[in-house]
Steps between C-alpha positions, in 0.01 A plus 500: 500500500778751602738593212879518570514888538244486788713240683801717488318807616298330777788463770595864457127611530452274802799667673365842406159407646655359803705815566197719451301286744763527764507882443128520521485296815733743702323819377153602386457622138277801452339586165603840364141605367660794304712273287201284379416503129322286254700314232417284204763230429539208268558181701636194329522168687473463888533862645532649847594825657819535693612795707842650438667696791627855424678686766631863508644736764291807585518791754233494765437733792500331841471618856818376684596533861805717545701600815552864573686678774299790644636757750346766711622747761560347832248601770546495880175449680391508876188508701390832649209596716285766332173662612226478235172658501212245436129550470314283746124428551403514869174504690429832682235443784309723744237434766151643435173489692205384298149406594278219360404698185878554426481865591764685694422549861670591842578243762458767763132499446351400847198327357680324203150400390613447141762234600807714423820282477862534419600364152837489315494667154799398277612626155784378293734792409817514317818661652852541399737334755876491521654166532862387522602238220812318404600598152790364258705814414768454216782729403736474195821320608846455338552294183251276317317183564515250206308180434421258210157474337354281233309670224323378196635663189412469131791343305525385136599134483565281192278216502461193270168493324387171340204401279388199312408548142281253309619301193330236302707178441375244252619144436431339164247215520333277230154521674484887520475741210569875484224728613448885578439551877403818680613534861585733778857539594607657823830550688549388854704671770682327792330606832830466688654774318206743498 
């Protein structure tokens, strides 16, 4: 059934397919939809599509951590007692004499017919108060204080970009004749290198 040319190509094709399968198992191939296009080809014999890898180097912008040395003037700090004015809300109360109808009266009334009693009347009032407080006070010292910081910076890096381009490979066969075939061909990108 198979002619001599097919037998000669088959081991080579098998090795190519094996390498492609090993490559595909370690990474995921992503279809590049922008590269898809319709083609009409003449296929003679037993045909299939193989994907040929093409790689190129391109510049890409990446955020990379870089170590930077930062310096600032040295400061000498100490805790000091300072007096601060703070607004406080406090109840201010006074004693009132009121009768059972909540009207002011005098306790000195001898008869005390209306039941005059002492009551405490309170209102919340705001008042400015002086309070001592410990505060950190810093003054400029001699020299500089330096330290290392890690910052993300944009850098241009050269990166390998690979894609797999479709190619139709045909093997002569007595059973199959030539025919025109329309098909959609798309490139595939290696997700590990995206």
